VMD Tcl script that builds the backbone (N, CA, C; Angstrom):
set m [mol new atoms 132]
animate dup $m
set s [atomselect $m all]
$s set {name element resname resid chain x y z} {
  {N N MET 1 A 94.900 131.438 102.541}
  {CA C MET 1 A 94.366 130.081 102.583}
  {C C MET 1 A 95.424 129.122 102.051}
  {N N ALA 2 A 95.579 128.001 102.719}
  {CA C ALA 2 A 96.573 127.008 102.318}
  {C C ALA 2 A 96.122 126.269 101.060}
  {N N ALA 3 A 97.079 125.671 100.399}
  {CA C ALA 3 A 96.769 124.875 99.210}
  {C C ALA 3 A 95.948 123.647 99.608}
  {N N LEU 4 A 95.073 123.234 98.729}
  {CA C LEU 4 A 94.255 122.053 98.958}
  {C C LEU 4 A 95.132 120.817 98.919}
  {N N ARG 5 A 95.015 119.981 99.920}
  {CA C ARG 5 A 95.775 118.731 99.980}
  {C C ARG 5 A 94.800 117.574 100.150}
  {N N GLN 6 A 95.084 116.506 99.450}
  {CA C GLN 6 A 94.233 115.327 99.528}
  {C C GLN 6 A 95.090 114.124 99.881}
  {N N ILE 7 A 94.573 113.289 100.758}
  {CA C ILE 7 A 95.238 112.047 101.135}
  {C C ILE 7 A 94.207 110.937 101.021}
  {N N ALA 8 A 94.578 109.823 100.428}
  {CA C ALA 8 A 93.663 108.684 100.283}
  {C C ALA 8 A 94.210 107.487 101.063}
  {N N PHE 9 A 93.334 106.817 101.782}
  {CA C PHE 9 A 93.668 105.584 102.495}
  {C C PHE 9 A 92.797 104.487 101.905}
  {N N TYR 10 A 93.402 103.415 101.478}
  {CA C TYR 10 A 92.634 102.320 100.893}
  {C C TYR 10 A 93.283 100.990 101.243}
  {N N GLY 11 A 92.528 99.937 101.060}
  {CA C GLY 11 A 93.001 98.590 101.344}
  {C C GLY 11 A 91.851 97.728 101.826}
  {N N LYS 12 A 92.185 96.502 102.156}
  {CA C LYS 12 A 91.172 95.562 102.635}
  {C C LYS 12 A 90.646 95.974 104.004}
  {N N GLY 13 A 89.523 95.411 104.380}
  {CA C GLY 13 A 88.921 95.709 105.674}
  {C C GLY 13 A 89.761 95.221 106.839}
  {N N GLY 14 A 89.674 95.936 107.942}
  {CA C GLY 14 A 90.324 95.506 109.167}
  {C C GLY 14 A 91.805 95.837 109.279}
  {N N ILE 15 A 92.296 96.774 108.446}
  {CA C ILE 15 A 93.725 97.098 108.513}
  {C C ILE 15 A 93.991 98.455 109.161}
  {N N GLY 16 A 92.964 99.114 109.669}
  {CA C GLY 16 A 93.153 100.363 110.400}
  {C C GLY 16 A 93.008 101.633 109.588}
  {N N LYS 17 A 92.267 101.583 108.493}
  {CA C LYS 17 A 92.097 102.786 107.660}
  {C C LYS 17 A 91.384 103.898 108.421}
  {N N SER 18 A 90.332 103.579 109.124}
  {CA C SER 18 A 89.572 104.607 109.850}
  {C C SER 18 A 90.407 105.225 110.953}
  {N N THR 19 A 91.109 104.420 111.701}
  {CA C THR 19 A 91.977 104.935 112.764}
  {C C THR 19 A 93.054 105.840 112.187}
  {N N THR 20 A 93.670 105.414 111.098}
  {CA C THR 20 A 94.711 106.213 110.452}
  {C C THR 20 A 94.144 107.533 109.954}
  {N N LYS 21 A 92.921 107.497 109.409}
  {CA C LYS 21 A 92.281 108.709 108.893}
  {C C LYS 21 A 92.029 109.707 110.022}
  {N N ILE 22 A 91.526 109.247 111.151}
  {CA C ILE 22 A 91.221 110.131 112.272}
  {C C ILE 22 A 92.493 110.715 112.871}
  {N N VAL 23 A 93.511 109.901 113.051}
  {CA C VAL 23 A 94.782 110.388 113.598}
  {C C VAL 23 A 95.422 111.400 112.650}
  {N N SER 24 A 95.388 111.126 111.363}
  {CA C SER 24 A 95.953 112.047 110.375}
  {C C SER 24 A 95.217 113.382 110.386}
  {N N ALA 25 A 93.901 113.345 110.531}
  {CA C ALA 25 A 93.121 114.583 110.595}
  {C C ALA 25 A 93.474 115.382 111.844}
  {N N ALA 26 A 93.669 114.697 112.959}
  {CA C ALA 26 A 94.046 115.383 114.201}
  {C C ALA 26 A 95.415 116.044 114.069}
  {N N VAL 27 A 96.354 115.364 113.445}
  {CA C VAL 27 A 97.687 115.937 113.220}
  {C C VAL 27 A 97.595 117.140 112.283}
  {N N ALA 28 A 96.827 117.016 111.207}
  {CA C ALA 28 A 96.674 118.120 110.259}
  {C C ALA 28 A 96.074 119.337 110.954}
  {N N LYS 29 A 95.095 119.120 111.798}
  {CA C LYS 29 A 94.463 120.231 112.519}
  {C C LYS 29 A 95.443 120.866 113.489}
  {N N GLY 30 A 96.298 120.062 114.102}
  {CA C GLY 30 A 97.310 120.596 115.005}
  {C C GLY 30 A 98.351 121.432 114.278}
  {N N LEU 31 A 98.682 121.062 113.046}
  {CA C LEU 31 A 99.675 121.795 112.262}
  {C C LEU 31 A 99.123 123.094 111.696}
  {N N ALA 32 A 97.840 123.120 111.398}
  {CA C ALA 32 A 97.209 124.315 110.816}
  {C C ALA 32 A 95.850 124.532 111.487}
  {N N PRO 33 A 95.844 125.038 112.715}
  {CA C PRO 33 A 94.592 125.133 113.477}
  {C C PRO 33 A 93.511 126.023 112.859}
  {N N MET 34 A 93.887 126.954 112.005}
  {CA C MET 34 A 92.895 127.844 111.417}
  {C C MET 34 A 92.327 127.322 110.098}
  {N N GLU 35 A 92.865 126.245 109.587}
  {CA C GLU 35 A 92.394 125.682 108.318}
  {C C GLU 35 A 91.385 124.562 108.582}
  {N N PRO 36 A 90.338 124.450 107.773}
  {CA C PRO 36 A 89.363 123.377 107.955}
  {C C PRO 36 A 89.937 122.020 107.541}
  {N N VAL 37 A 89.526 120.993 108.242}
  {CA C VAL 37 A 89.877 119.612 107.895}
  {C C VAL 37 A 88.569 118.892 107.623}
  {N N ILE 38 A 88.431 118.325 106.440}
  {CA C ILE 38 A 87.194 117.655 106.037}
  {C C ILE 38 A 87.509 116.191 105.762}
  {N N LEU 39 A 86.752 115.294 106.378}
  {CA C LEU 39 A 86.928 113.860 106.171}
  {C C LEU 39 A 85.779 113.328 105.339}
  {N N PHE 40 A 86.108 112.502 104.375}
  {CA C PHE 40 A 85.105 111.830 103.557}
  {C C PHE 40 A 85.290 110.336 103.717}
  {N N GLY 41 A 84.204 109.615 103.825}
  {CA C GLY 41 A 84.266 108.168 103.874}
  {C C GLY 41 A 83.434 107.602 102.740}
  {N N ALA 42 A 83.941 106.554 102.141}
  {CA C ALA 42 A 83.219 105.930 101.033}
  {C C ALA 42 A 82.852 104.508 101.413}
  {N N ALA 43 A 81.616 104.160 101.213}
  {CA C ALA 43 A 81.165 102.787 101.439}
  {C C ALA 43 A 81.053 102.105 100.082}
  {N N ALA 44 A 81.736 101.001 99.960}
  {CA C ALA 44 A 81.725 100.298 98.673}
  {C C ALA 44 A 80.699 99.196 98.667}
}
mol reanalyze $m
mol bondsrecalc $m
mol representation Tube
mol addrep $m
């Protein structure tokens, strides 16, 4: 099992955080297809 990695995206609304999060998850899954990718979203 690979080491746990965490990435945080933050900033004001409308700057592309959700798009960046989804693209990053797709890239991570492509690099390690057998490892789970879990996305968390926080509503403030």
